[in-house]
C-alpha positions as CSV (number, residue, x, y, z in Angstrom):
1,M,0.1,0.1,0.0
2,R,2.7,2.4,1.0
3,K,4.7,1.7,-2.1
4,K,1.8,2.4,-4.4
5,R,1.2,5.8,-3.0
6,G,4.9,6.6,-3.4
7,N,4.6,5.5,-7.1
8,I,1.8,7.8,-7.7
9,W,3.8,10.7,-6.4
10,G,6.7,9.6,-8.4
11,N,4.5,9.6,-11.5
12,K,3.1,13.1,-11.0
13,I,6.4,14.6,-10.4
14,E,7.8,12.7,-13.5
15,K,4.9,14.0,-15.7
16,E,5.3,17.5,-14.4
17,G,9.0,17.5,-14.9
18,I,8.6,16.3,-18.5
19,M,5.9,18.9,-19.2
20,K,8.2,21.7,-17.7
21,I,11.1,20.4,-20.0
22,F,8.8,20.6,-23.1
23,L,7.7,24.1,-22.1
24,N,11.2,25.2,-21.8
25,I,12.2,23.7,-25.3
26,D,9.1,25.4,-26.8
27,G,9.8,28.7,-25.4
28,Y,13.5,28.1,-26.6
29,Y,12.5,27.4,-30.1
30,E,10.0,30.3,-30.1
31,G,12.7,32.8,-29.1
32,L,14.9,31.2,-31.7
33,L,12.3,31.7,-34.5
34,T,11.6,35.4,-33.4
35,T,15.2,36.2,-33.4
36,I,15.8,34.5,-36.9
37,S,12.6,36.3,-38.2
38,S,13.6,39.8,-36.9
39,N,17.0,39.3,-38.4
40,L,15.4,38.4,-41.7
41,T,13.3,41.5,-41.7
42,V,16.5,43.5,-41.0
43,Y,18.4,42.1,-43.9
44,N,15.3,42.4,-46.2
45,S,14.7,46.1,-45.5
46,P,16.1,48.3,-48.3
């Protein structure tokens, strides 16, 4: 019984940790894309 409860908490923390990692990756790529697009507009401007 005690072990099962521990596993539930472990899974919850694991899932939240994975979600945080995905959110960080998402934010990183979003920042990268905005940087690239802003650089492109600078280069393309006459």
